[in-house]
C-alpha positions as CSV (number, residue, x, y, z in Angstrom):
1,M,-41.7,-84.4,-18.6
2,L,-43.7,-81.5,-18.3
3,Q,-41.0,-79.1,-17.6
4,L,-39.2,-79.1,-20.8
5,K,-36.4,-77.7,-19.7
6,T,-33.8,-78.5,-22.7
7,A,-36.5,-77.3,-25.2
8,G,-37.0,-73.8,-23.2
9,Y,-34.7,-72.8,-22.2
10,Q,-32.8,-73.7,-25.5
11,A,-35.1,-71.4,-27.2
12,L,-35.2,-68.8,-24.7
13,D,-31.5,-68.6,-25.1
14,Q,-32.4,-68.0,-29.2
15,L,-34.9,-65.2,-27.9
16,R,-32.5,-63.9,-25.9
17,S,-29.9,-63.7,-28.7
18,R,-32.5,-62.0,-31.4
19,G,-32.5,-59.0,-28.7
20,E,-36.6,-60.3,-28.0
21,F,-35.6,-61.3,-24.0
22,P,-36.0,-60.0,-21.4
23,P,-39.2,-57.9,-23.2
24,E,-39.1,-53.8,-22.6
25,W,-42.0,-52.9,-20.2
26,T,-42.6,-49.0,-18.7
27,T,-45.3,-48.6,-17.0
28,I,-47.4,-50.7,-15.0
29,D,-49.9,-50.2,-17.4
30,E,-48.1,-52.1,-19.8
31,L,-46.5,-55.1,-17.8
32,E,-49.6,-57.3,-18.0
33,G,-49.9,-57.0,-22.1
34,V,-46.2,-57.7,-22.5
35,T,-45.1,-60.9,-20.2
36,D,-48.6,-62.3,-21.5
37,R,-47.1,-61.7,-25.0
38,F,-44.0,-62.6,-24.4
39,M,-44.8,-66.0,-22.9
40,E,-46.7,-67.5,-25.7
41,R,-43.9,-66.2,-28.3
42,F,-41.7,-68.5,-25.8
43,R,-44.2,-71.5,-25.9
44,R,-44.7,-71.0,-30.0
45,E,-40.3,-70.7,-30.3
46,R,-40.4,-73.8,-27.7
47,F,-42.1,-76.2,-30.0
48,E,-40.3,-75.1,-32.7
49,V,-37.0,-76.2,-31.0
50,S,-38.6,-79.2,-29.7
51,K,-40.1,-80.5,-33.4
52,E,-35.6,-79.5,-34.3
53,L,-34.9,-81.9,-31.2
54,G,-36.5,-84.8,-32.3
55,P,-39.2,-86.9,-30.9
56,G,-37.8,-87.5,-27.4
57,Y,-38.6,-83.6,-26.9
58,L,-41.9,-83.3,-29.5
59,I,-43.8,-85.3,-27.4
60,P,-43.4,-84.3,-24.3
61,E,-44.1,-80.3,-25.9
62,L,-47.6,-82.9,-27.4
63,I,-47.8,-83.6,-24.3
64,E,-47.9,-80.8,-22.5
65,Q,-49.9,-78.6,-24.8
66,A,-53.3,-81.3,-24.1
67,L,-52.5,-81.1,-20.7
68,R,-52.5,-77.3,-20.9
69,T,-56.0,-75.8,-20.1
70,G,-56.9,-72.2,-19.3
71,E,-60.0,-73.2,-17.7
72,S,-61.2,-71.5,-14.4
73,E,-61.4,-73.3,-11.4
74,H,-64.9,-73.3,-9.1
75,M,-64.0,-71.3,-7.0
76,D,-62.7,-69.0,-9.9
77,D,-66.2,-68.0,-10.5
78,D,-67.1,-64.7,-9.8
79,S,-70.3,-65.9,-10.5
80,A,-70.3,-68.4,-7.2
81,D,-71.8,-67.6,-4.7
82,G,-69.0,-66.6,-2.0
83,R,-70.5,-70.0,0.8
84,E,-69.9,-72.1,-2.0
85,R,-65.8,-70.3,-3.2
86,L,-65.0,-70.8,1.0
87,E,-66.6,-74.0,0.9
88,A,-63.5,-75.7,-1.4
89,V,-60.9,-72.9,0.6
90,R,-61.7,-74.6,3.6
91,A,-61.7,-78.4,2.0
92,L,-58.3,-76.8,1.0
93,D,-57.2,-76.1,4.1
94,R,-58.4,-79.4,5.6
95,M,-56.4,-81.0,2.9
96,N,-53.4,-79.8,3.5
97,R,-53.2,-80.3,7.1
98,M,-54.2,-84.0,6.1
99,T,-50.5,-83.3,4.4
100,L,-48.5,-82.1,6.1
101,A,-48.8,-78.9,3.5
102,Y,-48.6,-76.2,6.0
103,E,-45.0,-77.7,8.2
104,H,-43.9,-77.7,3.7
105,Q,-44.7,-74.4,3.1
106,C,-43.5,-72.9,6.3
107,D,-39.9,-74.4,5.9
108,L,-39.2,-72.6,2.6
109,L,-40.8,-69.6,3.7
110,M,-39.3,-69.1,6.8
111,P,-35.8,-68.8,6.5
112,V,-36.6,-65.6,4.5
113,I,-38.6,-64.6,7.4
114,E,-35.5,-64.9,9.7
115,E,-33.3,-62.6,7.0
116,L,-35.1,-59.9,6.9
117,G,-35.7,-60.5,11.2
118,R,-32.7,-59.6,11.7
119,S,-33.0,-56.0,11.2
120,G,-35.1,-55.8,14.7
121,K,-38.3,-54.6,13.5
122,P,-41.2,-57.4,13.1
123,V,-41.9,-58.4,9.7
124,A,-44.5,-57.2,7.9
125,I,-45.9,-60.0,5.5
126,L,-48.5,-59.8,2.6
127,E,-49.9,-63.1,1.8
128,L,-52.6,-62.3,-1.7
129,A,-54.6,-64.8,-2.3
130,A,-54.7,-66.4,1.4
131,G,-58.5,-67.9,1.2
132,S,-59.1,-68.3,4.9
133,G,-55.2,-67.6,5.8
134,G,-54.7,-71.8,7.2
135,L,-50.9,-70.6,5.6
136,G,-50.6,-67.0,7.8
137,F,-52.5,-68.9,10.8
138,A,-49.3,-71.3,10.8
139,L,-47.1,-69.0,9.3
140,A,-47.8,-66.6,12.6
141,E,-47.2,-69.4,15.5
142,R,-44.1,-70.9,14.0
143,A,-42.7,-67.1,13.8
144,Q,-44.2,-66.9,17.7
145,K,-42.0,-70.7,18.4
146,T,-38.5,-68.9,17.0
147,G,-39.4,-65.6,18.5
148,I,-38.9,-63.8,15.3
149,E,-41.9,-61.3,15.0
150,V,-44.2,-61.3,12.8
151,S,-47.4,-59.4,12.0
152,V,-49.4,-61.1,8.6
153,T,-51.8,-58.8,6.7
154,A,-54.1,-62.0,4.7
155,S,-55.7,-59.9,2.0
156,D,-58.5,-62.3,-1.0
157,I,-60.5,-60.5,-3.2
158,V,-64.2,-62.6,-1.6
159,P,-65.4,-60.5,1.8
160,E,-66.9,-63.7,2.7
161,M,-62.6,-64.8,2.8
162,V,-61.9,-61.6,4.2
163,S,-64.9,-61.9,7.3
164,E,-64.0,-66.0,8.1
165,G,-60.9,-64.7,8.3
166,N,-60.8,-62.5,10.7
167,R,-63.8,-64.8,13.2
168,L,-60.6,-67.4,13.2
169,A,-58.3,-64.2,13.9
170,G,-60.4,-63.3,16.8
171,E,-60.4,-67.2,17.9
172,R,-56.5,-67.5,17.3
173,K,-55.4,-64.4,18.3
174,L,-52.1,-64.3,16.9
175,P,-50.7,-61.2,14.7
176,V,-52.5,-62.0,11.8
177,S,-55.5,-59.9,10.2
178,F,-56.9,-60.2,7.1
179,R,-58.5,-56.7,4.0
180,R,-60.2,-57.3,1.0
181,L,-57.6,-56.7,-2.1
182,N,-57.2,-56.1,-5.8
183,A,-53.7,-58.2,-5.8
184,F,-53.1,-56.5,-8.5
185,D,-52.6,-53.2,-7.7
186,F,-51.7,-53.4,-3.9
187,D,-54.9,-50.0,-3.5
188,G,-54.9,-48.7,-0.2
189,L,-51.3,-50.3,1.4
190,E,-49.2,-48.0,1.8
191,P,-45.8,-47.7,0.3
192,G,-42.8,-48.9,2.4
193,A,-44.9,-51.1,4.8
194,L,-44.4,-54.2,3.9
195,D,-41.3,-56.9,4.1
196,L,-43.2,-59.9,2.3
197,V,-45.0,-61.1,0.4
198,I,-46.2,-64.0,-0.7
199,I,-48.4,-67.1,-2.2
200,S,-48.8,-69.4,-1.6
201,Q,-51.2,-72.3,-4.8
202,S,-52.8,-69.7,-6.1
203,L,-49.7,-68.4,-8.6
204,H,-52.0,-71.2,-11.1
205,H,-55.1,-69.3,-11.1
206,F,-53.9,-65.6,-12.2
207,T,-52.3,-65.2,-16.3
208,P,-47.9,-65.1,-16.6
209,G,-49.0,-61.0,-16.7
210,Q,-51.1,-60.7,-13.6
211,L,-48.0,-62.3,-11.7
212,A,-45.8,-59.6,-12.9
213,L,-47.6,-57.3,-12.0
214,M,-48.0,-58.6,-8.5
215,I,-44.3,-59.1,-8.5
216,A,-43.7,-55.2,-8.7
217,Q,-46.6,-54.1,-6.7
218,A,-44.2,-55.5,-4.4
219,E,-41.7,-54.0,-5.6
220,R,-43.0,-50.6,-5.3
221,H,-44.5,-50.4,-2.4
222,G,-41.4,-51.4,-1.4
223,A,-41.2,-55.0,0.0
224,S,-37.9,-57.1,0.0
225,A,-38.5,-59.9,-1.1
226,F,-41.8,-61.7,-3.3
227,V,-42.2,-65.5,-2.6
228,G,-44.3,-67.7,-4.8
229,L,-45.6,-71.6,-4.2
230,D,-47.4,-73.9,-5.8
231,G,-47.5,-77.3,-7.0
232,Y,-44.3,-78.9,-9.4
233,R,-45.8,-79.2,-13.5
234,S,-45.7,-82.8,-13.6
235,L,-47.6,-85.8,-14.9
236,L,-47.0,-87.1,-11.7
237,L,-48.7,-84.4,-9.3
238,T,-51.7,-83.8,-12.3
239,G,-52.8,-87.2,-11.4
240,G,-51.7,-86.7,-7.5
241,V,-53.5,-84.0,-7.2
242,P,-57.4,-85.0,-8.4
243,L,-56.7,-88.1,-6.4
244,V,-56.0,-86.6,-3.0
245,A,-58.4,-83.4,-3.1
246,S,-61.1,-86.4,-3.8
247,L,-60.9,-87.2,-0.6
248,Q,-62.9,-84.7,0.6
249,G,-66.2,-86.3,-1.1
250,I,-66.4,-82.7,-2.7
251,A,-66.6,-83.2,-6.8
252,S,-66.5,-79.9,-8.0
253,F,-63.0,-79.9,-5.9
254,T,-61.6,-82.9,-7.4
255,Q,-62.3,-82.1,-10.7
256,D,-60.6,-78.4,-9.7
257,G,-57.7,-80.1,-8.3
258,L,-57.9,-81.7,-11.9
259,I,-58.3,-78.5,-13.2
260,S,-55.3,-77.1,-11.1
261,A,-52.5,-79.5,-11.7
262,R,-53.4,-79.2,-15.5
263,K,-52.2,-75.4,-14.9
264,F,-48.9,-75.2,-13.1
265,F,-46.4,-73.4,-13.9
266,S,-42.9,-74.7,-14.9
267,E,-39.6,-73.5,-13.8
268,I,-38.1,-71.6,-16.8
269,E,-42.0,-70.2,-17.1
270,L,-41.9,-69.0,-13.6
271,D,-38.3,-67.7,-14.1
272,I,-39.2,-65.5,-17.6
273,I,-42.5,-63.9,-15.0
274,A,-39.8,-63.0,-12.7
275,A,-36.8,-61.4,-15.0
276,I,-39.3,-59.7,-17.1
277,A,-41.6,-58.1,-13.8
278,T,-38.4,-57.3,-12.4
279,G,-36.1,-56.3,-15.3
280,R,-32.9,-58.1,-13.8
281,Q,-32.5,-61.7,-12.6
282,E,-32.1,-61.7,-8.7
283,H,-34.3,-64.4,-8.2
284,R,-34.4,-67.8,-7.6
285,V,-36.4,-70.7,-9.3
286,T,-36.3,-74.3,-7.4
287,C,-38.0,-76.9,-6.7
288,S,-39.1,-78.4,-3.0
289,W,-41.5,-81.6,-4.1
290,P,-44.1,-81.6,-4.6
291,M,-44.0,-77.7,-4.8
292,T,-42.0,-75.2,-7.2
293,L,-40.8,-71.9,-5.3
294,L,-40.2,-68.3,-6.8
295,H,-38.0,-66.1,-4.7
296,A,-37.4,-62.9,-6.2
297,R,-35.2,-59.6,-4.4
298,L,-36.8,-56.7,-4.8
299,K,-35.6,-53.3,-4.5
300,P,-37.6,-50.2,-6.6
301,L,-37.2,-49.8,-10.2
302,A,-35.3,-47.7,-11.5
303,G,-36.6,-46.3,-15.3
304,H,-40.1,-46.7,-14.9
305,D,-43.0,-44.8,-14.8
306,W,-46.1,-45.6,-11.8
């Protein structure tokens, strides 16, 4: 229900016919604001289209508006102690292992890694907002089993996450390293050092403009692909995510589950973000329940100043 595809694509077609989509940007400093403003414009247009289509479309639109929130999760609270945020990430890691989420995510990512691995060189993977690196370790293990050489750099902005990740990497002896990194500027990374940039279960922690920055920075730094994974926006997961999170027995983590599910992006919203960031339609957005996958093929951007 919360995907609102009929009204959404009609709204986008109308904006495209008026020359409003895709919005133009020239410098990286413009991209975030341009993307955020267009997403607001798109949602207003979708509301108007829903009214024209009638109650069967307007009611889901009103439910969508009531559920969507800009509230931040506890684990994103910069004023919180880093150890508390680390405990929340550990709870997420336990939940992912319990639900076999890492296996599912590896299934979705390995075809991209296998394609990149055909060059015969190690595949350099950068994971953004990696937390303590559960997915990075799972990917390294899966690649090792399939005979593909990879190097995984798991990054996060929280120092405690990076320290915990490097401790675990030392124990597991896998080609995974951790570093502190601002996901919006990739400061300190050399252009051409990346093949694949991934972000999983964290898209909803960022604004549309911030996600567009990540995609553009991945392209700027020479990556061949950007893959984002997150929960599928739906009423079922709005109830299901906090229910599963509650099994960890941490009240704040359960509340974070509800907030997160209310913030998941729809397929068309991720489609819009990728189109603005790359200036092309060389991406796909698909559902592999209970996740949405955004896969953007990248190449150097022409006509943009960095």
